[in-house]
C-alpha positions in Angstrom: -44.3 -39.1 11.5 -43.4 -35.4 11.9 -39.8 -34.5 11.3 -38.9 -38.0 10.2 -35.6 -38.0 8.2 -35.4 -34.1 8.2 -31.9 -34.2 9.7 -30.7 -36.8 7.1 -32.3 -34.8 4.3 -30.6 -31.6 5.5 -27.2 -33.3 5.6 -27.7 -34.5 2.1 -28.1 -30.9 1.0 -25.1 -29.7 2.9 -22.9 -29.3 -0.2 -25.6 -27.3 -2.0 -26.1 -25.0 1.0 -22.3 -24.4 1.4 -21.9 -23.6 -2.3 -24.8 -21.1 -2.1 -23.5 -19.5 1.0 -20.0 -19.1 -0.3 -21.2 -17.7 -3.6 -23.2 -15.1 -1.7 -20.3 -14.4 0.7 -18.0 -13.7 -2.2 -20.3 -11.1 -3.7 -21.9 -9.3 -0.7 -24.4 -6.5 -1.3 -25.7 -3.6 0.8 -29.0 -2.2 1.6 -32.3 -2.7 -0.1 -30.9 -3.5 -3.5 -29.3 -6.9 -3.6 -29.9 -8.2 -7.2 -26.9 -10.5 -7.3 -28.1 -12.3 -4.2 -31.7 -12.3 -5.4 -30.6 -14.0 -8.7 -28.5 -16.6 -6.8 -31.6 -17.5 -4.7 -33.9 -17.7 -7.8 -31.3 -19.9 -9.6 -30.8 -22.2 -6.6 -34.5 -22.9 -6.3 -35.6 -22.6 -9.9 -36.6 -26.3 -10.2 -39.0 -26.1 -7.2 -42.8 -25.6 -7.5 -42.7 -22.2 -5.9 -44.7 -19.0 -6.7 -42.6 -15.9 -6.5 -43.5 -12.4 -5.5 -41.4 -9.2 -5.7 -42.2 -5.6 -4.8 -41.2 -2.2 -6.0 -39.3 -1.0 -3.0 -36.6 -3.7 -2.7 -35.1 -6.7 -4.4 -36.8 -8.9 -1.7 -38.5 -12.1 -2.7 -41.3 -14.2 -1.2 -41.6 -17.7 -2.5 -44.8 -19.6 -1.7 -45.0 -23.4 -1.5 -48.6 -24.8 -1.6 -49.1 -28.0 0.3 -50.8 -30.9 -1.4 -53.0 -32.0 1.5 -55.5 -29.3 1.1 -56.1 -25.8 2.6 -54.8 -25.1 6.1 -52.6 -22.8 8.0 -49.8 -20.6 6.5 -46.4 -20.1 8.0 -43.6 -17.7 7.0 -39.9 -18.4 7.3 -37.5 -15.5 6.8 -33.8 -15.2 5.8 -32.1 -11.8 5.4 -29.7 -11.2 2.4 -27.7 -8.0 2.9 -24.1 -7.5 4.1 -22.3 -4.8 6.1 -20.1 -1.9 4.9 -16.8 -3.1 6.4 -13.7 -4.8 5.1 -13.2 -8.6 5.4 -10.1 -9.9 7.2 -10.9 -13.6 7.5 -8.4 -14.8 4.8 -11.0 -17.3 3.5 -10.6 -18.5 0.0 -14.1 -17.3 -0.8 -13.7 -14.0 1.0 -15.5 -10.9 -0.3 -14.5 -9.7 -3.7 -16.3 -6.3 -3.1 -13.9 -3.9 -1.3 -15.3 -2.6 2.0 -18.2 -5.0 2.0 -18.5 -8.2 4.0 -21.1 -10.7 5.2 -20.1 -10.2 8.8 -23.6 -11.0 10.3 -24.2 -14.4 8.8 -26.9 -13.4 6.4 -25.3 -15.5 3.7 -25.8 -18.5 6.0 -29.4 -17.5 6.7 -30.2 -17.5 3.0 -28.5 -20.9 2.5 -30.4 -22.5 5.3 -33.7 -21.0 4.2 -33.0 -22.3 0.7 -32.2 -25.7 2.1 -35.5 -25.7 4.1 -37.4 -24.8 1.0 -36.0 -27.7 -0.9 -36.8 -30.1 1.9 -40.3 -28.9 2.3 -40.9 -29.0 -1.4 -40.0 -32.7 -1.3 -42.7 -33.1 1.4 -45.3 -30.8 -0.2 -47.7 -33.6 -0.8 -48.2 -34.2 3.0 -48.4 -30.5 3.9 -51.8 -28.9 4.6 -51.6 -25.2 3.9 -48.6 -23.2 2.6 -45.1 -22.0 3.5 -43.9 -18.6 2.5 -40.1 -18.1 2.2 -39.1 -14.5 2.8 -35.7 -13.6 1.3 -35.2 -10.1 2.7 -32.6 -7.4 1.9 -32.0 -4.3 4.0 -31.9 -5.7 7.5 -28.7 -3.8 8.5 -30.4 -0.6 9.3 -32.4 -0.2 6.1 -35.8 -1.4 7.3 -36.1 -4.0 4.6 -38.8 -6.0 6.4 -40.9 -2.9 6.8 -40.7 -2.2 3.1 -41.6 -5.7 2.1 -44.6 -5.6 4.5 -45.7 -2.2 3.0 -45.4 -3.7 -0.5 -47.8 -6.4 0.6 -45.3 -9.2 -0.1 -45.9 -11.3 3.0 -49.7 -10.7 2.9 -52.2 -8.2 4.2 -51.8 -6.1 1.0 -54.4 -4.8 -1.5 -54.4 -8.1 -3.4 -56.3 -9.7 -0.6 -53.7 -12.3 0.4 -54.0 -12.7 4.2 -51.0 -12.4 6.5 -49.4 -15.7 7.5 -50.6 -17.3 10.7 -47.1 -17.6 12.1 -43.6 -16.5 11.3 -40.1 -17.8 12.3 -36.5 -16.6 11.7 -33.1 -18.1 12.6 -30.0 -16.0 13.3 -26.5 -17.5 13.5 -24.3 -16.7 16.5 -20.6 -17.3 15.8 -19.6 -17.0 19.4 -22.2 -19.4 20.7 -21.8 -23.1 21.3 -21.9 -25.2 18.1 -25.4 -26.3 17.2 -27.1 -24.9 20.3 -30.5 -23.4 19.7 -31.6 -20.5 21.9 -34.6 -18.2 22.4 -36.9 -16.6 24.8 -40.6 -15.5 25.1 -41.3 -11.8 25.2 -38.7 -9.2 24.4 -35.8 -10.9 22.7 -34.0 -7.9 21.2 -34.2 -4.1 21.8 -35.5 -1.2 19.8 -32.7 0.9 18.4 -33.1 4.6 17.7 -30.5 7.2 16.9 -30.1 10.7 18.2 -28.2 13.8 17.0 -27.6 16.8 19.2 -26.0 20.0 18.1 -25.2 22.5 20.9 -25.2 26.0 19.4 -22.8 28.5 20.9 -20.6 31.4 19.8 -17.0 30.9 18.9 -14.0 33.0 19.8 -10.4 32.9 21.1 -9.7 30.3 23.7 -7.9 32.8 25.9 -11.0 34.9 26.3 -13.9 32.5 26.9 -16.0 35.2 28.5 -16.4 36.9 25.1 -17.7 33.6 23.7 -20.4 31.1 24.4 -18.5 27.8 24.6 -20.6 24.8 23.5 -18.0 22.2 24.6 -18.5 22.1 28.4 -22.2 22.3 27.8 -22.0 19.3 25.5 -20.0 17.5 28.1 -22.6 18.3 30.8 -25.3 16.9 28.5 -23.4 13.6 28.2 -23.2 13.2 31.9 -26.8 14.3 32.4 -28.1 11.7 30.0 -26.4 9.0 31.9 -27.8 10.3 35.2 -31.3 10.5 33.7 -31.1 6.8 32.5 -30.3 5.6 36.0 -32.9 7.9 37.8 -35.8 8.2 35.4 -36.2 4.6 34.2 -37.1 1.4 36.0 -34.0 -0.8 36.3 -36.2 -3.9 35.7 -37.2 -2.5 32.3 -33.7 -1.5 31.1 -32.7 1.1 28.7 -29.3 2.1 27.2 -28.3 5.6 26.1 -24.8 5.8 24.5 -23.2 8.9 23.2 -20.9 7.4 20.5 -19.4 10.4 18.8 -18.6 14.0 19.8 -17.2 16.6 17.4 -16.3 20.2 18.0 -13.7 22.8 17.2 -10.9 23.2 14.7 -7.8 24.2 16.7 -6.3 24.1 20.2 -6.8 27.8 20.8 -10.3 28.4 19.1 -13.6 28.1 20.9 -16.1 26.4 18.6 -19.4 27.7 17.4 -21.1 24.4 18.0 -20.5 20.9 19.4 -22.2 18.0 17.8 -22.9 14.5 19.3 -24.6 11.4 18.2 -25.6 8.1 19.7 -28.0 5.3 20.1 -31.1 4.6 22.3 -32.0 1.1 23.2 -35.1 -0.1 25.1 -37.2 -3.2 25.6 -40.6 -1.7 25.7 -42.6 0.8 23.6 -43.2 2.9 26.7 -39.5 3.3 27.5 -38.7 3.8 23.8 -40.9 6.9 23.7 -39.7 8.0 27.1 -36.0 7.8 26.0 -36.6 10.1 23.0 -38.4 12.6 25.1 -35.7 12.5 27.8 -32.9 13.2 25.3 -34.7 16.3 24.1 -35.6 17.5 27.6 -32.1 17.1 28.9 -30.4 18.8 25.9 -32.8 21.7 25.9 -32.6 22.1 29.7 -28.9 22.0 30.0 -28.4 24.4 27.1 -31.0 26.8 28.5 -29.2 26.8 31.9 -26.1 28.2 30.1 -27.8 30.5 27.7 -27.3 28.3 24.7 -29.6 26.3 22.4 -29.7 22.7 21.0 -31.0 21.1 17.9 -32.2 17.6 18.7 -33.1 14.9 16.1 -34.3 11.5 16.9 -34.2 9.0 14.0 -36.4 6.0 14.6 -34.8 2.6 14.1 -36.2 -0.9 14.6 -38.9 -1.7 17.2 -38.5 -4.2 20.0 -38.3 -7.8 18.8 -41.1 -9.5 20.8 -41.5 -13.3 20.5 -44.8 -15.0 21.0 -44.6 -17.5 23.9 -46.4 -20.1 22.0 -44.0 -19.8 19.1 -41.0 -20.1 21.3 -42.5 -23.2 23.0 -43.0 -24.7 19.6 -39.4 -23.9 18.7 -38.2 -25.6 21.8 -40.3 -28.7 21.2 -39.1 -29.0 17.6 -35.5 -28.5 18.6 -35.7 -31.2 21.2 -37.5 -33.6 18.8 -34.8 -33.1 16.2 -31.6 -32.8 18.2 -32.2 -34.0 21.8 -33.2 -32.6 25.2 -30.0 -30.6 25.6 -30.1 -28.8 22.3 -32.3 -25.8 23.4 -31.3 -23.0 25.7 -33.8 -20.6 27.2 -32.2 -17.2 27.4 -32.5 -15.6 30.8 -32.5 -12.0 29.5 -32.9 -10.2 26.2 -30.1 -9.0 24.0 -29.8 -5.2 23.5 -29.0 -5.5 19.8 -31.8 -4.9 17.3 -33.4 -6.8 14.5 -35.9 -5.7 11.8 -37.7 -9.1 12.0 -39.4 -7.1 14.7 -41.6 -5.6 12.0 -42.9 -9.0 11.0 -43.5 -10.0 14.6 -45.6 -6.8 15.1 -47.9 -8.2 12.4 -47.7 -11.9 12.9 -47.2 -14.1 16.0 -43.8 -15.9 15.8 -40.3 -16.1 17.1 -36.7 -15.6 16.2 -34.3 -18.3 17.4 -30.5 -18.3 17.6 -28.2 -21.0 16.2 -24.7 -21.4 17.6 -22.2 -21.7 14.7 -18.8 -21.7 16.5 -16.6 -24.4 15.2 -17.3 -27.6 17.0 -14.9 -28.1 20.0 -13.7 -24.5 19.9 -13.7 -22.1 22.8 -16.9 -20.5 21.6 -16.7 -17.6 24.1 -13.4 -16.5 22.5 -14.7 -16.6 18.9 -15.2 -13.4 17.0 -18.8 -12.2 17.2 -21.1 -10.8 14.5 -20.1 -7.5 12.9 -16.4 -8.4 13.2 -14.1 -8.2 10.2 -12.8 -11.6 11.2 -16.1 -13.4 11.8 -16.2 -17.0 10.6 -18.7 -19.8 11.1 -18.7 -23.6 11.0 -20.6 -24.5 7.9 -21.3 -28.0 9.2 -24.1 -26.3 11.3 -26.0 -25.3 8.2 -28.0 -28.6 7.9 -29.0 -28.2 11.5 -30.5 -24.7 10.8 -32.2 -25.9 7.6 -33.7 -28.9 9.4 -35.0 -26.7 12.2 -36.6 -24.2 9.8 -38.3 -27.0 7.9 -39.4 -28.7 11.2 -40.9 -25.5 12.5 -43.0 -25.2 9.3 -44.0 -28.8 9.2 -45.0 -28.9 12.9 -46.9 -25.6 12.7 -48.9 -26.6 9.6 -49.8 -29.9 11.2 -50.7 -28.7 14.7 -50.5 -24.9 14.9 -49.2 -23.7 18.3 -50.5 -26.8 20.1 
């Protein structure tokens, strides 16, 4: 019977998952190079019949488990490994020992749950037809780690002839969501995220004689307002976009007109069309406003992650497995996307699949009042780890047995 005893098996591994999660939490690493975390993963799963692959661009790992019931489908399960450049203020006994670095997005829990799923599926390998690939990925926090691992051919589709997996799934914890609740949606789940930098070039001078200068500050202020007007007047409100100017810098003293004013911000969208349109709009507005005042602008758009688009069949499978494992009330269909971004989007551009969210607020807590991800005080209820591991294992087991049916 599919999923039989998965919950009990996961609970039996709770201690191992907590120990791995805490070890990773205490030694967080940034970016594409996470050797301590990689070594902890290898050590935790060293006794399993896994084939390991690494690439030149990152310390990412893909471990493959071959089923014993013959050839069949392949499914990828992903967990990200990197932390954030921020201090930890949780007061936990296993808090970060690396100054200015913290697992504030739950990636330590993602690794622990994926390792637990690998152990459960390895124990069931004899009944699995096909293979499971476990993707332990660094560099999710803005470093495009998934893209690098794809380019290295680690998940398949590379020069060695290994095909891409047939489906892919990832799980992300949400510390300010109800304990144990699984959530997802078909279509756009999370936004694309690009960055922009605008430098307005003027001519400095004495603040008492602005007519002898070319003041970039009011022009920069006009650009900020024009960007917000453009968002509301040039884009369909039913395909939302966000343009946020997050930093403005100009000048050096109270009585000096600056030579330039610099600003930077983020662009969020839920479609490829609007993503391209936003970038073009920023340059058009900056150039146009500056030209109206006889100034010029340097505009740079730095691409971030694409839109995270979940396959409807994969989300339906996630809902079915969730309800089979945890009951009819365990799954929540999100009414709208989240404007945050995720680099699992790169995988979903290549492979049909889905990302699901797992609520890890402490059971019985006012989850809406809990600290969210990227908070220096973010904590999670580790008793939810078996639930996540069971779900990941159940997704793989169900997909290998039935596909998206």
